[in-house]
C-alpha positions, 0 to 999 in steps of 0.5 A: 562512508560506512553503513552505520554512519549513514543509518545514524544520519537518516535517524537524526536528520531524516535525509540522505544523499543519493550516493549515501542511499546507494552505498547503504543498499550496495553494502548493507550486511546482517549487522547493519540490517539489525541496526537499521531496523532497530533505529526504524522501530525507535522512530516509529515508537516516537511518532506512533508508539506501539499502535498498529492501524487497521484498514478493512479492504474491499476488493470490489472489481477485478475488471481492468483496462490496464495491461501491467505485465506483473498483474494477474487481473491485467486485461489480457489475462483471459483466464481471470475469473472476472467479478464485480460486487454490487453497490449493496454488497460493497456497502454491506461489507463496509458496515460489517467492517465497522462492526468488527472495529474498522474505522477505515475502509479501502475500496480497491479495484482494477481500473473498471469503466463500469464504475463511473463517477456516478456509481462511485459517488453513490457508493461513497455517499451511502457508506458515509450516510451510515458511517459518517465518522469513518474514513473511506480510502479509494484505490481505483487507479488513474482517473481525471481531476474532475473524477477525483474531485467528485468522489472527494466531494462525496466524502472520500478521504484518502486515495492510494495510487502506487507510483510502482517504480520511479524509474521511467524506463522501467515503468514504461517496460512494465506498463504498456500504453501507460504514461509515467508522467500522468501517474505522477500528475494524478498523485499531484491532482489528488493532493491538490484536491485535498485527499490524504494520498498514498503511494508506493512501489514494488521490490524485486521487479525484473531489471530493477537495481539499487539505483532504481530503488534509490529513485523510489526513495528520493521520489517518495521523500519529495512526494511526502505521501501520507501513506506509502505501501511497499511490498515484494514483487510476486510473479503471477502464473498468467502474466508475461513475468510468470518465470521471473524471480520474486522480491525478497523479504530481506530487501523489502524489510530494508526498504520499509526501515529506510522509508521510516527513517526518511519519513517518520510521520508517514503511515507504512503498511505491512502488506499482504504480499509480505505475509505471502512470501513469509509466514511472519512477514507482516510481523517482521514489517511491523518490527521494521517500522511499519504501522498499518495492516489491511485485513480483507473484508471482501466476500470469501467467494470472490477473494481468490478471484482478486489475484494480483499475484500467486499464493495470496494468503487469507483468501478463505478466511471470514472477515471476523477470522481475519480481524481476530487473527491479525490482532492476535498476531500484533499482540504477540509481538508487543503491538496494539491494534488501534481502532481509530480512523488512524489518520497520518501524523503528517496529515494532522500537522498539515491540517493545523 
């Protein structure tokens, strides 16, 4: 067994055993990383060519009932400066996004009971009445099957719910009073209802090892999400993990590239957190097989308040600045911004 042979198998067959994945993570070196990212880039170019899809991100509430130990908007953080956007503000952000070329808007927030099913349905319905051909992605955590169904019927197209870690013991340490099983059930419910689903996980969590990362790879391969967002763990000063080391760019890039080989048709974002730990982190993610970026459409006066981790980039930029900056960055490394809805090829295959 050697790393190059495992990468070749992933490239040709889009599969590897647990032992092979673990061996690859345990033994990968600089040459193997270069080879891995080259192969991942080849696969992405075959499936999605040089297109990078944009989603406009609206962070509309930083209230949250959860107490996840890594998150700056956890309910126990008394220093968080809480806010909620109004329905009108959210709709206006979506309309601005459309004018800037975003045909998908991502409504993201903490798990905030203020935003009932009725309010979410109102927001979705209003956006769809103005922008009927645009996609709406929700990222608002765990809710009931009935809640997900109401929002889907109102016009929501996609739902992002990171599984965070596929290792049960680690999940339970990081998520007080949360259920590992329910998290997975929510993803199954969302798929059954008809959403395009997005999952994902963090790299470099305390007590996470290569075995845990293999759990994530295997679970994600089995789940076959339409999108999978992964990024480095970045400590937040007002959380119990404030003194922990963060995840590295190198390990995150390795995991993006392996995921691209395991799931050629899945959309993979180059996350804001990648750009936060390295000035060209998003570009490096794209060159390793990622093909989505999510510039921020939130009003500038709330961006710093949506503080999941320390040092987040682009908190002061106007939406138009973010839009032009990201296009310039992608063009500079030989990629083109695609301003369609950017549905995943996997979804298109399933819909036929």
